[in-house]
C-alpha positions in Angstrom: 97.9 108.1 62.2 98.4 105.2 64.6 95.4 103.9 66.6 95.5 104.2 70.4 96.2 100.5 70.7 99.2 100.7 68.4 100.6 103.6 70.4 100.1 101.9 73.7 101.8 98.7 72.4 104.9 100.6 71.1 108.1 99.3 72.7 109.8 102.1 74.7 113.0 101.8 72.8 111.2 103.4 69.8 110.4 106.6 71.7 112.6 109.6 70.9 115.3 109.9 73.6 115.3 106.2 74.6 118.5 104.4 73.5 119.4 100.8 74.2 120.8 101.7 77.7 117.7 103.6 78.8 115.4 100.9 77.3 117.3 98.3 79.4 116.9 100.4 82.6 113.2 100.9 82.0 112.8 97.2 81.3 114.5 96.4 84.6 111.7 98.4 86.3 109.1 96.3 84.4 108.4 99.0 81.8 108.4 97.6 78.3 105.7 99.5 76.4 104.1 102.9 76.3 101.1 101.3 78.1 103.5 100.3 81.0 104.9 103.8 81.1 101.5 105.5 81.3 100.4 103.1 84.0 103.2 103.9 86.4 102.1 106.7 88.7 104.5 109.4 89.8 105.8 108.9 93.3 104.7 112.4 94.2 103.6 115.8 92.7 105.1 119.2 93.2 103.4 122.5 92.6 106.1 124.4 90.9 103.9 127.2 90.1 104.1 128.0 93.8 107.6 127.0 94.9 108.6 128.2 98.4 110.9 131.3 98.7 114.0 130.3 100.6 113.4 133.0 103.2 110.1 131.3 104.3 111.7 127.8 105.0 111.5 126.3 108.5 113.5 123.4 110.0 111.7 120.1 110.2 109.7 120.4 106.9 110.3 119.0 103.5 110.3 121.8 100.9 110.6 122.4 97.1 112.6 125.4 96.0 113.9 126.7 92.7 117.3 128.4 92.9 120.5 129.2 91.0 123.9 127.7 92.0 126.3 130.4 93.2 129.2 128.0 94.1 129.7 124.3 94.7 132.4 121.8 95.4 133.6 118.7 97.3 134.8 119.0 100.9 136.9 116.3 102.7 136.1 115.3 106.2 138.1 113.7 109.1 136.8 110.3 108.1 139.1 108.9 105.3 137.3 108.5 102.0 134.1 110.3 103.3 133.4 113.4 101.3 130.7 116.1 101.4 129.4 117.9 98.3 128.2 121.4 99.1 126.4 123.9 97.0 125.5 127.5 97.9 122.2 128.3 96.1 119.9 131.4 96.1 116.6 132.6 94.8 115.3 136.2 94.9 114.6 136.0 98.6 118.0 134.8 99.8 120.7 132.1 99.9 120.7 128.5 101.3 123.2 125.7 101.6 122.5 122.3 100.1 124.6 119.3 101.3 125.0 115.7 100.0 126.9 113.1 102.0 129.3 110.8 100.2 128.1 111.6 96.6 131.3 112.8 95.0 130.0 112.2 91.5 127.8 115.4 91.9 130.8 117.5 91.0 130.2 116.3 87.4 126.5 117.1 87.7 126.3 120.6 89.0 127.9 123.8 87.7 127.7 127.4 88.8 124.9 129.3 87.2 122.5 126.4 86.7 118.8 126.7 87.7 117.8 123.8 89.8 114.6 122.6 91.6 115.5 121.0 94.9 113.2 118.9 97.1 114.3 117.7 100.5 114.3 118.0 104.3 115.2 121.5 105.8 117.5 121.2 108.8 118.9 123.7 111.2 122.7 124.0 111.3 124.9 125.4 114.1 124.4 129.2 114.3 120.7 129.0 113.3 121.5 128.8 109.5 119.4 126.3 107.5 120.4 123.7 105.0 118.8 121.1 102.7 120.3 117.6 103.4 120.6 115.1 100.5 117.9 116.8 98.5 116.5 115.4 95.3 117.3 117.7 92.4 116.4 118.5 88.9 118.4 120.8 86.6 116.2 123.1 84.5 117.2 124.4 81.0 116.9 128.1 80.5 115.4 128.1 77.1 111.7 128.3 76.4 109.5 125.2 76.1 110.5 123.9 79.5 107.0 124.4 80.7 106.4 120.7 81.5 109.1 120.9 84.2 108.3 124.3 85.8 105.5 126.8 86.4 102.9 124.1 87.0 102.0 121.0 89.0 104.8 118.6 88.0 104.8 114.8 88.3 108.0 113.4 90.0 108.8 109.8 89.0 111.1 107.3 90.7 114.5 107.3 89.1 115.2 104.2 87.1 118.8 103.5 86.4 120.0 106.3 84.0 116.4 107.5 83.5 116.0 110.5 85.7 112.6 111.8 86.8 113.0 114.6 84.3 113.7 112.3 81.3 110.7 110.2 82.4 108.5 113.2 82.5 109.5 114.1 79.0 108.9 110.6 77.8 105.4 110.4 79.4 104.5 113.9 78.0 105.6 112.9 74.5 103.7 109.5 74.7 100.5 111.4 75.8 100.9 113.8 72.8 101.0 110.8 70.5 98.0 109.1 72.1 94.7 109.7 70.1 91.8 111.1 72.1 89.8 108.0 71.4 91.3 105.3 73.6 89.4 102.0 73.9 88.0 101.8 77.3 88.3 98.6 79.4 85.4 99.6 81.6 81.8 99.0 80.5 80.4 102.4 79.5 77.3 102.0 81.7 79.5 101.3 84.7 81.8 104.3 84.0 79.0 106.7 83.8 77.2 105.3 86.8 80.3 105.7 89.0 81.1 109.2 87.5 84.5 108.1 86.3 86.4 110.1 83.7 87.2 108.5 80.3 90.5 106.7 79.9 92.3 109.3 77.9 91.3 112.1 80.2 92.3 110.0 83.2 95.8 109.2 81.8 96.5 112.9 81.1 95.0 114.0 84.5 97.1 111.4 86.4 100.4 112.6 84.9 99.9 116.3 84.1 97.0 117.5 86.3 95.2 120.8 85.6 96.4 123.8 87.7 93.2 123.9 89.8 93.9 120.4 91.2 94.9 120.3 94.9 98.4 118.9 95.3 97.3 117.3 98.6 94.7 115.2 96.8 97.2 114.2 94.1 99.7 113.1 96.7 96.9 111.0 98.4 96.1 109.5 95.0 92.5 110.6 95.5 91.7 112.7 92.4 89.1 111.4 89.9 91.7 110.7 87.3 93.9 108.6 89.6 91.0 106.8 91.2 89.6 105.9 87.8 92.8 104.2 86.7 93.1 102.4 90.1 89.5 101.3 89.8 90.1 100.0 86.2 93.0 97.9 87.4 91.0 96.5 90.3 88.0 95.8 88.1 90.2 93.9 85.5 91.8 91.9 88.3 88.5 91.0 90.0 87.0 90.0 86.6 90.0 87.7 86.1 89.5 86.1 89.5 85.8 85.5 88.6 86.8 84.0 85.3 89.2 81.7 87.1 86.5 80.6 89.5 84.2 80.1 86.6 86.7 77.8 84.8 87.1 75.8 88.0 83.3 75.4 88.4 83.1 73.5 85.1 85.2 70.6 86.5 83.3 67.8 88.2 84.5 65.4 90.9 84.4 61.7 90.1 82.5 61.0 93.3 80.3 63.2 95.5 79.9 62.8 99.2 76.7 62.1 101.1 76.1 62.8 104.8 73.7 60.8 106.9 73.0 59.9 110.5 75.5 57.1 110.5 78.3 59.5 109.5 77.2 62.1 112.0 77.4 59.5 114.7 80.8 58.3 113.6 82.0 62.0 113.8 80.6 62.4 117.3 82.6 59.4 118.5 86.0 60.8 117.6 85.2 64.3 119.0 87.2 64.8 122.2 85.2 67.9 123.2 82.4 70.1 122.0 83.1 72.4 119.0 83.0 76.1 119.4 80.4 78.0 117.2 83.2 79.2 114.9 84.3 75.6 114.4 80.8 74.4 113.8 80.2 77.1 111.1 83.5 76.3 109.4 82.8 72.6 109.4 79.3 73.2 107.9 80.8 75.3 105.1 83.4 72.6 104.3 80.9 69.7 104.4 78.5 71.6 102.2 81.4 71.9 99.7 82.2 68.2 99.9 78.6 67.5 98.9 78.8 69.7 95.7 79.7 68.2 92.3 82.5 70.8 91.8 85.8 70.4 93.6 86.2 72.4 96.8 88.8 75.1 96.9 88.7 76.5 100.4 91.0 78.3 102.8 90.4 77.7 106.5 91.8 80.6 108.6 92.1 80.6 112.3 94.5 82.0 114.8 97.1 79.7 116.4 95.2 77.3 118.7 91.8 78.0 117.2 91.2 74.3 116.6 91.5 74.1 112.8 93.0 70.6 112.8 90.0 68.9 114.4 87.6 70.6 111.9 89.8 69.3 109.0 89.8 65.9 110.6 86.0 65.8 110.8 85.9 66.7 107.1 88.4 63.9 106.4 86.1 61.5 108.4 83.2 62.4 106.2 85.2 61.7 103.1 86.5 58.4 104.4 83.0 57.3 105.5 82.2 57.8 101.8 84.9 55.4 100.7 87.4 58.1 99.8 91.0 58.5 100.8 92.6 61.6 102.4 96.0 63.2 102.0 97.1 65.5 104.9 100.1 67.6 104.2 102.3 69.7 106.5 105.2 72.0 105.6 107.9 70.1 107.6 108.5 66.5 108.8 108.2 67.4 112.5 104.8 69.0 111.9 103.7 66.0 109.8 104.7 63.7 112.7 102.7 65.9 115.1 99.6 65.8 112.9 100.1 62.0 112.5 100.2 61.4 116.3 97.1 63.6 117.0 95.1 62.1 114.1 96.0 58.5 115.0 95.0 59.2 118.6 91.6 60.6 117.6 90.9 57.9 115.1 92.1 55.0 117.4 88.6 53.7 117.9 87.5 54.0 114.3 88.0 51.5 111.5 90.2 53.8 109.5 94.0 53.3 109.1 96.4 56.2 109.2 100.0 56.2 107.8 102.9 58.6 108.0 105.0 59.0 104.9 108.1 61.2 105.3 111.7 61.2 104.2 112.5 59.4 107.4 110.4 56.3 106.4 112.7 53.4 105.5 112.7 52.2 101.9 111.1 48.9 102.8 108.5 50.5 105.0 107.7 53.0 102.3 107.2 50.3 99.6 104.8 48.5 101.9 102.9 51.6 102.7 102.7 52.7 99.1 101.2 49.4 98.1 98.6 49.7 100.8 97.7 53.3 99.8 97.4 52.1 96.1 95.2 49.2 97.2 93.0 51.6 99.3 93.6 49.8 102.6 95.2 52.9 104.1 92.6 55.6 104.3 94.5 58.7 105.5 98.1 59.5 104.7 100.0 62.2 106.5 103.2 63.6 105.1 105.0 66.7 103.7 104.0 68.5 100.5 105.9 65.8 98.6 102.9 63.5 99.1 101.3 64.5 95.8 104.5 64.0 93.8 106.3 61.0 92.4 105.5 57.5 93.4 102.4 57.9 95.7 99.4 56.5 94.0 95.9 56.6 95.6 93.0 54.2 95.0 90.4 56.9 95.5 91.8 60.3 96.7 88.9 62.5 97.6 90.3 65.2 99.9 93.6 67.0 100.2 94.2 69.0 103.4 97.2 71.3 103.3 98.6 73.0 106.4 100.4 76.3 106.2 101.1 76.3 102.5 99.7 79.7 101.4 99.5 78.7 97.8 98.8 75.1 97.0 100.7 75.5 93.7 99.3 74.9 90.3 102.1 72.4 89.8 100.8 70.2 92.6 97.3 70.6 91.3 98.4 69.6 87.8 100.3 66.6 89.3 97.1 65.4 90.9 95.1 65.9 87.7 97.9 63.9 85.9 97.0 61.0 88.2 93.4 61.3 87.1 92.4 63.0 90.4 90.2 66.0 91.0 90.0 66.1 94.8 88.5 68.6 97.2 91.2 70.9 98.5 91.3 72.5 101.9 94.2 74.8 102.8 94.7 75.8 106.5 96.6 78.7 107.7 97.3 80.2 111.2 98.5 83.5 109.6 95.4 85.6 109.7 95.1 87.3 106.3 93.6 90.8 106.2 90.4 91.1 104.2 91.9 93.2 101.5 94.6 90.7 100.8 92.1 87.8 101.1 90.0 89.5 98.4 93.0 89.7 96.0 95.6 87.1 96.8 93.1 84.4 97.6 90.3 85.7 95.4 89.8 82.3 93.8 89.4 80.5 97.2 86.3 80.4 99.4 87.3 81.4 102.9 86.1 80.0 106.3 87.3 81.7 109.4 87.3 80.4 113.0 87.4 83.5 115.2 86.7 82.1 118.6 89.1 80.1 120.9 88.4 76.7 122.4 87.0 77.1 126.0 89.5 77.0 128.8 92.2 78.8 126.8 93.6 81.9 128.6 94.9 84.8 126.5 98.7 85.2 126.8 99.7 88.2 128.9 102.1 90.4 126.9 104.5 93.0 128.2 107.1 95.1 126.4 110.2 96.0 128.5 113.5 97.7 127.8 116.4 95.2 127.8 117.8 96.8 131.0 115.1 94.8 132.8 116.7 91.4 131.9 117.2 90.4 135.6 113.6 90.9 136.5 112.4 88.8 133.5 114.9 86.1 134.3 113.7 85.9 137.9 110.1 85.6 136.5 111.2 82.8 134.1 112.9 81.0 137.0 109.7 81.0 138.9 107.9 79.3 136.0 110.6 76.7 135.6 110.5 76.0 139.3 106.8 75.4 138.9 107.6 72.7 136.3 107.0 74.8 133.2 109.2 75.4 130.1 110.3 78.6 128.3 111.4 79.8 124.9 114.0 82.5 124.4 114.1 84.0 120.8 117.4 85.7 119.8 117.1 87.2 116.3 119.9 87.2 113.8 121.6 90.6 113.2 124.9 90.2 111.5 125.3 89.6 107.8 127.4 86.6 108.6 126.0 83.3 109.8 129.2 82.6 111.8 129.0 85.7 113.9 125.3 85.2 114.5 125.8 81.6 115.5 128.5 82.7 117.9 126.3 85.3 119.5 123.4 82.9 119.8 125.7 80.2 121.2 127.1 82.6 123.8 123.6 83.6 124.8 122.6 80.0 125.3 125.8 79.3 127.3 125.2 82.3 129.4 121.7 81.2 130.2 122.8 77.6 130.9 125.8 78.3 133.1 125.1 81.6 134.8 121.3 82.4 134.8 119.6 79.0 135.0 122.4 76.5 136.0 119.8 74.1 137.5 118.0 73.7 134.1 118.8 72.2 130.7 119.0 74.7 127.8 118.8 73.7 124.1 119.7 75.8 121.0 118.0 75.9 117.6 119.7 77.8 114.8 119.5 78.1 111.1 122.7 76.1 110.4 121.4 73.0 112.1 120.5 70.2 109.6 116.8 69.1 109.6 117.4 66.0 111.7 119.4 68.1 114.2 116.5 70.5 114.5 114.0 67.7 114.9 116.1 66.2 117.8 116.2 69.5 119.7 112.5 70.1 119.2 111.6 66.6 120.2 113.7 66.9 123.4 111.9 70.1 124.2 108.5 68.7 123.5 109.4 65.7 125.7 110.4 68.0 128.6 114.0 66.9 128.5 115.0 70.5 127.8 113.6 73.3 130.0 114.6 76.3 127.9 114.8 76.5 124.1 116.9 79.3 122.7 116.1 79.8 119.0 117.6 82.2 116.4 114.6 81.8 114.1 110.9 82.0 114.3 110.0 78.7 115.9 108.1 76.4 113.4 104.5 77.2 113.1 102.4 74.5 114.8 104.9 73.1 117.2 102.8 72.2 120.1 104.3 72.2 123.6 101.4 72.7 126.0 103.8 72.9 129.0 105.7 75.9 127.7 104.3 79.1 129.3 106.9 81.8 128.7 108.1 83.4 125.5 111.0 85.9 125.8 111.8 87.7 122.6 115.1 89.5 122.7 115.5 92.6 120.4 111.7 92.5 119.7 112.0 95.7 117.7 113.7 93.7 114.9 110.7 91.5 114.2 107.6 92.3 112.1 104.3 92.4 113.8 103.0 89.1 112.3 106.2 87.4 113.3 105.8 88.6 116.9 102.2 87.4 117.0 103.3 84.0 115.6 106.0 83.7 118.3 103.5 84.5 121.0 101.3 81.7 119.6 103.9 79.2 120.7 102.8 79.6 124.3 99.3 79.5 125.8 98.7 76.0 124.2 97.7 74.4 127.5 95.4 75.4 130.4 97.9 77.4 132.4 98.4 81.2 132.2 101.1 82.1 129.7 103.3 85.1 129.3 105.2 86.8 126.4 108.0 89.3 127.2 109.1 91.6 124.4 112.5 93.0 125.3 113.6 96.0 123.2 116.7 98.2 122.7 116.2 102.0 122.9 115.8 104.3 121.0 112.8 102.8 119.2 111.7 103.9 115.7 108.2 105.1 115.4 107.2 102.0 113.6 108.8 99.6 116.1 106.9 101.5 118.9 103.6 101.0 117.0 104.4 97.2 116.6 105.1 96.7 120.3 102.0 98.8 121.2 99.8 96.6 118.9 101.2 93.4 120.6 100.4 94.7 124.1 97.0 96.0 123.1 95.4 93.1 121.3 95.7 89.3 121.0 93.3 89.1 118.0 95.3 87.8 115.0 93.1 89.5 112.5 93.4 92.9 114.2 97.2 92.3 114.3 97.2 91.4 110.6 95.3 94.6 109.6 97.7 96.7 111.7 100.7 94.9 110.2 99.5 95.5 106.7 99.0 99.2 107.4 102.5 99.5 108.9 104.4 97.5 106.3 102.4 97.6 103.2 101.4 94.4 101.3 104.8 93.8 99.6 106.4 92.9 102.9 103.3 91.3 104.4 104.3 87.9 103.1 108.0 88.4 103.7 109.7 88.5 100.3 107.2 88.8 97.4 105.2 85.6 97.5 104.6 83.5 94.5 101.1 84.1 93.4 101.0 87.7 94.8 99.6 89.7 91.9 101.9 92.5 90.5 99.7 95.6 90.6 100.9 98.7 88.7 98.7 101.2 90.4 96.8 99.5 93.3 98.0 100.0 96.8 96.2 97.3 98.9 96.1 99.5 102.0 95.3 102.9 100.4 92.8 101.6 97.9 90.8 99.0 99.9 87.5 100.9 99.3 88.0 100.8 95.6 88.9 97.1 95.7 85.6 96.4 97.5 83.6 98.3 94.9 85.5 96.6 92.0 84.8 93.2 93.4 81.0 94.0 93.6 80.9 95.5 90.2 82.9 92.7 88.5 80.5 90.2 89.9 77.6 92.2 88.6 79.1 92.6 85.2 79.9 88.9 85.0 76.3 88.0 85.7 74.8 90.4 83.2 77.4 89.9 80.4 77.7 86.1 80.8 80.9 85.8 78.7 81.2 82.8 76.3 83.9 80.1 77.0 86.3 81.5 74.3 86.0 85.0 75.6 86.7 83.6 79.1 89.8 81.9 77.8 91.1 85.1 76.3 90.3 87.0 79.4 92.2 84.5 81.6 95.3 84.7 79.3 95.5 88.5 79.2 94.8 88.5 82.9 97.6 86.2 83.8 100.1 88.1 81.6 98.9 91.5 82.9 99.2 90.6 86.6 102.3 88.4 86.0 100.4 85.4 87.4 101.7 82.2 86.1 99.2 80.5 88.2 96.3 79.5 86.0 95.8 76.0 86.9 
């Protein structure tokens, strides 16, 4: 008899009914072992003990029915190559038509006389008849022993290549039959009992083949005790790993700690151009407290666009420099590095500290000279792109690294710093507000400071959504702002698959604005095919006021600061995500004048697009926007394509399960304190954790 661990570790290709082809398909979906298979929830549950009789169906609902096929076949349409597969099906209460668009292969799947379970949208056809359109289907065998597929609450899995939901159901059922009742539990027993969670074996069975008295609504909300137990287990293991990672980092010590005295406070006061807001004061206090600790700081500073993060980071840099340490200030692009350099140089003008800018544009001779000064310690603060920590840059005493808009200061960079014998404090800044749930998980190993208030004198941007038929009215408004000496952005998103067509559309748009709408003003165009130096030229011309209108096909670089720009017009606003729209709006309202953001949309709007535009017109709070965005899009899309360092969860949904994540974070901290795992146990935990969550980020 195999132990539970042996069964769970069994590669799927050794299960009955899985050949090399199916094993490859399962592997493609990240399913390698029985353990993976059992920790993949069904996408939904159907109560097939109570399927709907055809006669009771109503248009507009999604329904599950079981029926026999009376006739079926392919039908051609007027469109060349476009075929419709139709089946006439019936149960005891009456007949119904099922229709699939452009799926001619179905003629090899269905045959007259088969019993099939269908699930799909019920639609009204001409003449009041109903039909199922593109329903999902599952063919039932007539012999006995088919009870796992009918007559009960049935799990429906996502199709994986050649592995249909039905094959998967059989595999999961067989795997559960082989699993001994005694399955080692990852949760401490005391915790499991205190939270009234079922044991692991019972939870696995209950999540896949629930008892008949379970409500299907609860199952489809993933709210049953069995499901919540498995979600909680994953959250608990994840949070324990995050704590282990913090623990490992806390063992490191900085070569030099920082002290703060009255002389340093006075020096900070001198460079301050204005009074800090309460939010800035609090963030600065948290950062300076970290600087004074023996362990290296690992902090994320969040604040909406324009909340004044840079000045807080600069004051922290000043504290480090007053302690004889050097600072590296990194930005994601050269133009932003330049902007930081100009701001920092201006603020530090009266101080004794020297600031240098190192980018790809620095001449070879200039670079050699600067590198020598950095290595000698006579340059105190270096501004550059993320390449600053790589290659030939050597510091005399690097004490603080400030990183702007790099969500993950990668492990590679940290290892590079360590390779240079450095263990600096690290401060990461971001203007993308991160919802709490994501902050807990994705940034679990960073401490977080948040600046929520805005500098005094800043006016919130007025935001209006209008149909694109109101172009003329918006153009008239923009003209008024330009006449008053202001500048404007027009964002024109890419639609076509082809760059060429897009570029043509954007160029035509810019020409139309320049020649017909605003002939008295200069219009510039920023697009994805411009080389970096070309982009820089256009941006600098706009920042210098040589261009009055900037048409851009992409989201304008985060952090570009043009205080004189007061209007943002976003064409086809329905095509942007909520966080992108918020980021675009943040490009205006950087000065003292009232600014405006116009979101032009094309009707009809999808429900989700309407929600996005509504959120933009209702709130200017980036954190509120981020929460709504996360709810609308789900975490996978929140960072655009899946971000490096985003954990791969098997069961957790960051929106649905936020309450369980909170409890898991609390309980993991409690367990860590009471269990106090030994260093070897910690190492083991970290390795399994990294593998389990596909995080190659231990660093």
